Legacy VTK file of the C-alpha trace (Angstrom):
# vtk DataFile Version 3.0
C-alpha trace
ASCII
DATASET POLYDATA
POINTS 73 float
-7.461 -20.988 -4.640
-5.043 -18.519 -3.073
-4.870 -14.903 -4.021
-2.262 -12.234 -3.376
-4.875 -9.522 -2.799
-4.547 -7.570 0.431
-7.360 -5.498 1.855
-6.703 -2.712 4.326
-9.668 -1.371 6.255
-9.742 1.653 8.534
-12.617 1.164 10.972
-13.412 4.260 12.978
-15.477 2.795 15.798
-15.276 -0.246 18.034
-18.555 -1.452 16.482
-16.945 -1.431 13.042
-13.973 -3.375 14.406
-16.269 -5.986 15.909
-18.302 -6.271 12.705
-15.200 -6.708 10.546
-13.798 -9.364 12.883
-17.103 -11.258 12.904
-17.350 -11.069 9.102
-13.828 -12.377 8.560
-14.292 -15.176 11.090
-17.634 -16.179 9.553
-16.012 -16.545 6.128
-12.954 -18.285 7.647
-10.640 -15.635 6.208
-7.285 -15.317 7.924
-6.665 -11.809 9.174
-4.473 -9.887 11.545
-4.934 -6.670 13.408
-1.894 -4.412 13.383
-1.407 -2.382 16.516
1.246 0.125 15.692
2.086 3.537 14.502
1.037 4.656 11.072
3.545 5.796 8.483
5.413 9.054 8.901
3.224 11.768 7.311
6.205 13.247 5.426
6.909 9.832 3.891
3.261 9.415 2.887
3.252 12.883 1.289
6.367 12.041 -0.753
4.803 8.807 -1.984
1.571 10.576 -2.943
3.548 13.277 -4.758
5.472 10.604 -6.671
2.235 8.874 -7.658
0.815 12.132 -8.980
4.006 12.794 -10.951
3.814 9.329 -12.493
0.136 9.825 -13.414
0.950 13.110 -15.146
3.863 11.577 -17.066
6.650 13.330 -15.170
8.930 10.288 -15.172
12.352 9.370 -16.470
12.476 6.230 -18.572
15.760 4.441 -19.058
16.248 1.675 -21.587
17.839 -1.483 -20.238
20.913 -1.082 -22.418
21.472 2.449 -20.988
20.973 1.504 -17.346
24.646 1.274 -16.355
25.385 4.644 -17.919
22.353 6.184 -16.196
23.489 4.823 -12.821
27.070 5.944 -13.422
28.510 2.429 -13.293
LINES 1 74
73 0 1 2 3 4 5 6 7 8 9 10 11 12 13 14 15 16 17 18 19 20 21 22 23 24 25 26 27 28 29 30 31 32 33 34 35 36 37 38 39 40 41 42 43 44 45 46 47 48 49 50 51 52 53 54 55 56 57 58 59 60 61 62 63 64 65 66 67 68 69 70 71 72
């Protein structure tokens, strides 16, 4: 059975990294280790702000039949 679930862990020590790698290998779970920059903090803040707005109901809903008008097409 395949699943679309993705888990993102943030180990803070080399021991945690080693333990996670050993755990994944023991269970024969495919994994990758990303070595790169994290997201731009301003971008992350905007996303978090948008999530909070959505939670509090500050959204604009557009019915499908009104979509072209809403987009100005």
